[in-house]
C-alpha positions as a Python dict, from the first residue, in 0.01 Angstrom:
ca = {
    (1, 'M'): (0, 0, 0),
    (2, 'T'): (179, 184, -288),
    (3, 'K'): (-15, 336, -560),
    (4, 'L'): (125, 84, -816),
    (5, 'T'): (26, -218, -596),
    (6, 'F'): (-322, -70, -540),
    (7, 'L'): (-369, -16, -903),
    (8, 'I'): (-267, -377, -1000),
    (9, 'V'): (-484, -519, -720),
    (10, 'T'): (-770, -303, -835),
    (11, 'S'): (-700, -387, -1206),
    (12, 'I'): (-682, -767, -1146),
    (13, 'S'): (-1021, -741, -944),
    (14, 'L'): (-1185, -566, -1220),
    (15, 'L'): (-1048, -800, -1483),
    (16, 'L'): (-1182, -1088, -1269),
    (17, 'G'): (-1516, -925, -1211),
    (18, 'E'): (-1515, -969, -836),
    (19, 'P'): (-1337, -813, -543),
    (20, 'I'): (-1135, -1049, -311),
    (21, 'A'): (-1353, -1150, -17),
    (22, 'K'): (-1328, -879, 246),
    (23, 'L'): (-1342, -889, 625),
    (24, 'E'): (-1644, -668, 619),
    (25, 'S'): (-1852, -925, 417),
    (26, 'K'): (-2146, -1095, 614),
    (27, 'E'): (-2007, -1429, 531),
    (28, 'I'): (-1664, -1366, 668),
    (29, 'Q'): (-1820, -1212, 985),
    (30, 'R'): (-2054, -1510, 1023),
    (31, 'E'): (-1760, -1745, 979),
    (32, 'I'): (-1542, -1556, 1248),
    (33, 'R'): (-1839, -1557, 1500),
    (34, 'K'): (-1895, -1929, 1424),
    (35, 'Q'): (-1517, -2029, 1471),
    (36, 'W'): (-1467, -1841, 1805),
    (37, 'N'): (-1812, -1820, 1931),
    (38, 'V'): (-1813, -1447, 1982),
    (39, 'A'): (-2078, -1187, 1925),
    (40, 'D'): (-1828, -879, 1933),
    (41, 'F'): (-1472, -905, 1817),
    (42, 'Q'): (-1198, -690, 1709),
    (43, 'A'): (-1008, -792, 1405),
    (44, 'I'): (-660, -625, 1363),
    (45, 'K'): (-492, -640, 1011),
    (46, 'M'): (-139, -767, 1079),
    (47, 'N'): (154, -588, 905),
    (48, 'L'): (399, -777, 724),
    (49, 'S'): (767, -730, 708),
    (50, 'E'): (928, -604, 396),
    (51, 'M'): (1081, -953, 350),
    (52, 'D'): (736, -1110, 338),
    (53, 'K'): (551, -853, 106),
    (54, 'P'): (669, -1023, -219),
    (55, 'L'): (537, -1348, -92),
    (56, 'T'): (196, -1190, -42),
    (57, 'N'): (175, -1058, -394),
    (58, 'Q'): (198, -1409, -543),
    (59, 'N'): (-164, -1438, -436),
    (60, 'F'): (-383, -1186, -268),
    (61, 'G'): (-462, -1198, 104),
    (62, 'A'): (-421, -1050, 458),
    (63, 'F'): (-370, -1181, 796),
    (64, 'Y'): (-565, -1061, 1115),
    (65, 'K'): (-534, -1101, 1479),
    (66, 'L'): (-879, -1149, 1655),
    (67, 'S'): (-958, -1059, 2016),
    (68, 'N'): (-1268, -991, 2211),
    (69, 'S'): (-1358, -628, 2205),
    (70, 'N'): (-1274, -578, 2560),
    (71, 'V'): (-962, -798, 2572),
    (72, 'S'): (-618, -733, 2422),
    (73, 'Q'): (-520, -1100, 2429),
    (74, 'P'): (-559, -1256, 2100),
    (75, 'K'): (-814, -1547, 2064),
    (76, 'G'): (-646, -1644, 1730),
    (77, 'Y'): (-557, -1539, 1396),
    (78, 'F'): (-705, -1571, 1049),
    (79, 'Y'): (-601, -1523, 693),
    (80, 'I'): (-835, -1421, 404),
    (81, 'G'): (-698, -1485, 64),
    (82, 'R'): (-750, -1572, -311),
    (83, 'V'): (-581, -1851, -496),
    (84, 'F'): (-550, -1842, -886),
    (85, 'T'): (-570, -2166, -1062),
    (86, 'C'): (-577, -2282, -1432),
    (87, 'R'): (-885, -2240, -1647),
    (88, 'Q'): (-1007, -2568, -1784),
    (89, 'G'): (-784, -2678, -2077),
    (90, 'S'): (-504, -2439, -2028),
    (91, 'C'): (-277, -2272, -1764),
    (92, 'S'): (-145, -1912, -1788),
    (93, 'N'): (86, -1689, -1586),
    (94, 'N'): (-165, -1409, -1670),
    (95, 'V'): (-395, -1377, -1367),
    (96, 'S'): (-672, -1226, -1578),
    (97, 'K'): (-697, -1562, -1780),
    (98, 'S'): (-707, -1768, -1448),
    (99, 'E'): (-974, -1899, -1241),
    (100, 'F'): (-976, -1851, -861),
    (101, 'F'): (-1114, -1919, -531),
    (102, 'D'): (-1133, -1725, -212),
    (103, 'Y'): (-1074, -1886, 140),
    (104, 'I'): (-1027, -1835, 502),
    (105, 'V'): (-782, -2003, 738),
    (106, 'F'): (-842, -1991, 1102),
    (107, 'Y'): (-543, -2022, 1329),
    (108, 'N'): (-531, -2088, 1715),
    (109, 'T'): (-310, -1878, 1930),
    (110, 'N'): (-19, -2118, 1859),
    (111, 'K'): (-53, -2045, 1499),
    (112, 'S'): (-168, -2380, 1402),
    (113, 'I'): (-463, -2430, 1170),
    (114, 'E'): (-798, -2478, 1341),
    (115, 'R'): (-1020, -2465, 1023),
    (116, 'V'): (-1016, -2382, 659),
    (117, 'K'): (-1315, -2277, 472),
    (118, 'V'): (-1355, -2193, 103),
    (119, 'I'): (-1562, -1879, 76),
    (120, 'S'): (-1633, -1866, -299),
    (121, 'Y'): (-1527, -2101, -565),
    (122, 'K'): (-1517, -1955, -924),
    (123, 'A'): (-1316, -2227, -1094),
    (124, 'S'): (-1509, -2450, -1348),
    (125, 'R'): (-1366, -2783, -1204),
    (126, 'G'): (-1261, -2917, -872),
    (127, 'H'): (-1562, -2820, -645),
    (128, 'Q'): (-1477, -3133, -438),
    (129, 'M'): (-1201, -2964, -258),
    (130, 'T'): (-1451, -2718, -111),
    (131, 'S'): (-1587, -2995, 122),
    (132, 'S'): (-1538, -2939, 489),
    (133, 'G'): (-1452, -3313, 527),
    (134, 'W'): (-1157, -3273, 286),
    (135, 'L'): (-1047, -2946, 421),
    (136, 'R'): (-1036, -3093, 770),
    (137, 'Q'): (-712, -3252, 663),
    (138, 'F'): (-537, -2934, 728),
    (139, 'K'): (-632, -2903, 1087),
    (140, 'S'): (-340, -2877, 1332),
    (141, 'Y'): (-102, -2813, 1049),
    (142, 'D'): (175, -2565, 1187),
    (143, 'G'): (409, -2509, 897),
    (144, 'S'): (682, -2718, 1046),
    (145, 'R'): (672, -2960, 762),
    (146, 'A'): (567, -2988, 395),
    (147, 'L'): (228, -3137, 310),
    (148, 'T'): (238, -3386, 39),
    (149, 'I'): (-55, -3471, -194),
    (150, 'G'): (-124, -3841, -187),
    (151, 'K'): (38, -3880, 150),
    (152, 'D'): (-63, -3610, 400),
    (153, 'I'): (-339, -3469, 190),
    (154, 'D'): (-584, -3676, 1),
    (155, 'A'): (-572, -3631, -393),
    (156, 'I'): (-887, -3567, -560),
    (157, 'S'): (-962, -3680, -932),
    (158, 'G'): (-1063, -3381, -1137),
    (159, 'A'): (-936, -3140, -875),
    (160, 'T'): (-576, -3179, -896),
    (161, 'V'): (-494, -2812, -979),
    (162, 'S'): (-716, -2683, -715),
    (163, 'V'): (-587, -2926, -452),
    (164, 'N'): (-230, -2831, -536),
    (165, 'A'): (-300, -2469, -532),
    (166, 'I'): (-472, -2463, -192),
    (167, 'N'): (-217, -2703, -48),
    (168, 'D'): (75, -2485, -166),
    (169, 'D'): (-93, -2165, -49),
    (170, 'I'): (-166, -2303, 304),
    (171, 'I'): (193, -2405, 347),
    (172, 'R'): (310, -2053, 217),
    (173, 'V'): (74, -1850, 441),
    (174, 'T'): (124, -2064, 751),
    (175, 'R'): (497, -2030, 734),
    (176, 'Q'): (444, -1660, 663),
    (177, 'L'): (225, -1623, 975),
    (178, 'L'): (486, -1777, 1192),
    (179, 'R'): (745, -1494, 1085),
    (180, 'I'): (490, -1219, 1190),
    (181, 'E'): (532, -1048, 1534),
}
């Protein structure tokens, strides 16, 4: 990571008052163990090509490959990311004036979605989209097609901005995962 990128990410994290969810957090560790039913695992951060780096800077996150500690074959992949949304009453391109949520997407070895979990939701509206029942709609998504709100994904009254934000980000990161390796 360049010094400028580190400075920007650090500055934004300080402005927002909280760091982005990290692999080392107890909640992320618990979710990984729950998803793949493993006690010990190795999570390897995946490197993005130069072509993909600008896409990642739109929202903040990282891809990981997961394997058992004693086996090199991957059990799956996951993405930990942050999505910025509008504050109630106004939208801004200024990230420091945005609300956000952190989430994790679990992918199988074929790189299609197994599960999505919102880790922390710091937006003032739209909490309904954090429901595991609603997030289940993304299961099996493989990036081969667009997901349309109101057709493929249920709309939620009062959560329009958050629903669109997570939908767009899941499409983006899933397609990005397909280009890695």
